[in-house]
N, C-alpha and C positions, 0 to 999 in steps of 0.2 A: 748824451745831449741834454742840456738844461730844458726842462719841460715847458717853461714859459717861452723860451726861445723857439722850441719845436712848434708850439701852438701858433706863435706869431708867423713862422714860416708857412704853416698850413694855411693860415688865413690869406697870406699874400699869394701863395701859389694858386689856391682855389679862386681867389679874386681875379687872377690873371686870365682865367678862362674867358674867351671872348663872347660874353653874354650879349653885348651890343650887336654882334653879328647875328646871333641867334634870333634876337627880337626883330631884326631887319630882314631876315631871310624869308623866302616864300613859305607860306603856310596854307594848309587846307582850311575850309570853313570850320572844321572841328578844332583848329588850332595846332594840327600836327605840322612840324617842320618837314619840308620835303627833301632836305639835304642834310648831311651830317657834317657839321663844322666845329665839333667839340673834341678836345683831346681827352683820352682816358688817362687821368693823372692820379697817382697815389701819393699822398702827402703824410708825413709824420704828424701825429695829433695826440690827444690824450682823451681818456674817458673816465668819468667819475662814477665810482660804484660805492655808494654810501659815503664813508669818510675817506675813501681811498681814491687817489688819482693814478690811473694806470696808463702806461704808454700804449698808443693805438695808431691805427692808420685810417685815413678818411678817403673815400672816393665819392664821385658825383654820379648820380643816376638822373638823367634828364627826362623831362616831360611826364613826370609822375610825382606822386606825393609820398609822404613818409609811410603811410599805411600800405601803399602799393609795394614799396621796396621791402618792407618788413614781411609782407605776405610772400614775396619771392624768396626771401631768405628762409623763412619758416618751412616753405615747401621743400627747399633743399635739405634742411636739417632733418626732416622726417625720415629720409633715407640714410642720413650720415651720422646722426647723434642718438644717444640713449633717450634724451628728453630735452624739451625746451621749456624754460620757466621764466616768470617775470615779464616786465614790459619796458621799464626805463631804468636800467638797460635790460634787455632780454638776455637770457643765458642759455647756451647750448652746452650740455655736458656730454663727455665721452664721444667727442666728434672724431670720426675717422677721416683724416685728410692726409692721404699718402703722399701728396705733393708737398706737404709742409712738415710732417712729423712721422716718425716710425711708430709712435705710440699715440693713442687717443689723446686729444687735447680738449680744452674748454674755450669757449668764446663768449665775450660780452659784446652786445650790439645795440647801438642806438641809431635812429633815423630821424632826420629833421628836415622839414619842408622849407625850401627857400622860394616863395612864390614869385618874387620879382625876377629871379634868375631862371624860373621854370625848371627847377631841379630839386633833388633831395640829397642831402649829405648823409652818407652811411659810414658810421665810425665803428671799427671793430678792434677789440683788444684780445690778444692771445694770452690766456692766463693759466696758471697752475692751480691757484685758489682764488677766492673772491678778492683777496688783498695782495696777491703775488703774481706778477707778470711772468709769462713764459720767457725763456732766454730769447734774445733777439736772433732772428734767422732771416737771411735774404729771401728765403722761400716764402716767408709770410707776405712780404711786399709783392712778390710774383703772384701769389694766390689772390691777393686783393685786386691786382690788376685784372686777373682773369675774371673775377666777380664783376668788375666794372664793365668789361666787354660783354659778359654773359647777361647781366641785368639790363644794360642799355639795349642789347639786341632783343631781349624779352619784351621790353616796352615797345620797341618798334614793331615787333612781331604782332602785338595786339592791334597796332595801327593798321598793319597789313591785313590782318584778319577782318577788321572793320570794313576796309575798302573791298576786300574780296566778297564779303556778304552783300555789300551795296552793288557790286558789279554783277553778282549772281542774280540779285533781285531785278536789276535793269535788264539783264538777259532774258529773264522770265517775262518781264513786261514787253520786251520787244517781240518775243515769240507770240505772246497774246495779241499784240497789236497787229502782227502779220496775219494771225488767224482771223482777226476781226476784218481786216481788209479783204482777205480771201473770201470770207463769208459774205461780205457786202457785195463783192464782185459777183459771187455766185447768185445772190438774191437779185442783183440787177439783171443778170442774164436771164434768170427765170421770169422776172417781171416783164422784160422786153419781149420774151417769147409769148407770154400770156397776152400782152397788148397786141402783138401781131396776129395772134389767133382770133382775138375779138374783132379786129379790123377786118380780117378775111371773112369772118362769119357775117359781120354786118354788111359787107359788100355783096355777099351771096344772097342775103335776105333782101337787100335793096334791089338787086337784079331780078329776083323773083317777084317783088312787088311791082316793078316796072312792067314785067310781063303780064301780071294780073290786071294792072291798070289798062293795058291794051285790050285784054279780054273783056273788061267791063265796058269799054267804049263800044266794042262790037256788039255786046249783048244789049246795051242801051238802044243802039240803032235798030237792032232786031225787034226788041220789045215795042219800040215806037211804031213799027210797021205792023206787027202781028197782034199786039195787045193781048197776047196769049198768057194766061196765068202761069203756065209751065215755064215760059221764058222769063217771067217776073221772078219766079221762085229761084231759077238758076242765077239770075242777075243778083238777087238778094244774097244768096250763098257766096257768090264771088266777091261781093262787096264786104261781107263779113270776113272772108279770107284775107282780103286786103287790109282790113282794119286790124286783124290779128298780126299781119306782117308788119304794119306800121308800129304797132305796140312793141313788137319784138325789136324793131330798129331803135325805138326810143330807149328800151331797156339796155340794149347793147351799147348805145351811146353813153348811157350812165356808167355802165361797167367799164367802158373805155376811159372815161374821165377818171374813174377811180384807179384804174390800172396805170394811167399816165401819171397820176399823183404818186403812186408807189414807185414808178420808174424815176420820177424827179427826186423823190426822197433818197433813194439809193445813190443816184448820181451826185446829189449834194453831199452825201456822206463820204464819198471816195476821197475828195481833197482833204477832209478832216482826218481820215484814216492815214493818209499819206503823211500829213503834217505830224500826227502822233508818232509815226515811225521815225520821221526825221528828228524830232525832238529827243526821243528815247535813244536813237543812235548817237546823237551828239553827246548826250549825257553819258552813254556807255563809253564813248571814246575818251571823254574827260576823265572818267573814273579809271579807265585803263592806263591813261597817261600818269595819273597820280599814283596808282598802284605800282606801276613800274618804277616810279621815282622812289617810293617807299622801299621797294625791294633793293634798289641800288643803295639807298641810305643804310639799310640793314647790313648789306655786304661791306659797306665802308667802315663799319665799327670794328676796329682791330686793336 
């Protein structure tokens, strides 16, 4: 095939990929598409290596840039090739691709970011030498298609991993919020118990004071009749006892007021704790929905 004609076809085929659908489809706040609406297309192309233009194939890897795709390819080549050199194009030597060739082959690779289309073009040439293409083989195109599936899945997997981490974090926040509510409820129960004890103690002291007040009335009458110093001494001690009792009541009332404030504080916190849980639960549900959508997207890449 004439190389200029092949390149023209490559441009037309890649341009036919429905990018307008991609831009219009639902996306996460990070910009991840939540559905897969792109074809895995392999098109004939060419790759320039110095003064030599070699036949090649181009695929599209979406939602990533040229560096990201090159990193994926180099990671593959670590296990499959003798070495990777250069950058534009990068070259992998002695690549073992049993699905393409019975003997080691060499690859030239370039990656180009297409920002508007939210994709990267990956162009690969199968070569014998830097200036000589390997014989055409249908297995080369099949291999390129498998790379298109593999690398697009890899990109979506990073999106899945991102949302899994966010979901795990939300789960930890929910557990913490539930713990906060349980602790607040426990503190409220304790505060109520303390308040009731103070009320009971004050009631007991007030009853004792009432009894002492009665005793004082009787002693006052007695002393008025006898004018006996001993009766006065007894009256004085009883009055002192009542004064102490009234002081105790005053202190208990202060403690009650403080305890009531503590009760009010925890009662006011409970709705906030419940609201926190509701908010985190809603976020967790949203994250789960998005995560499941991304997993379906991953499975749709074939």
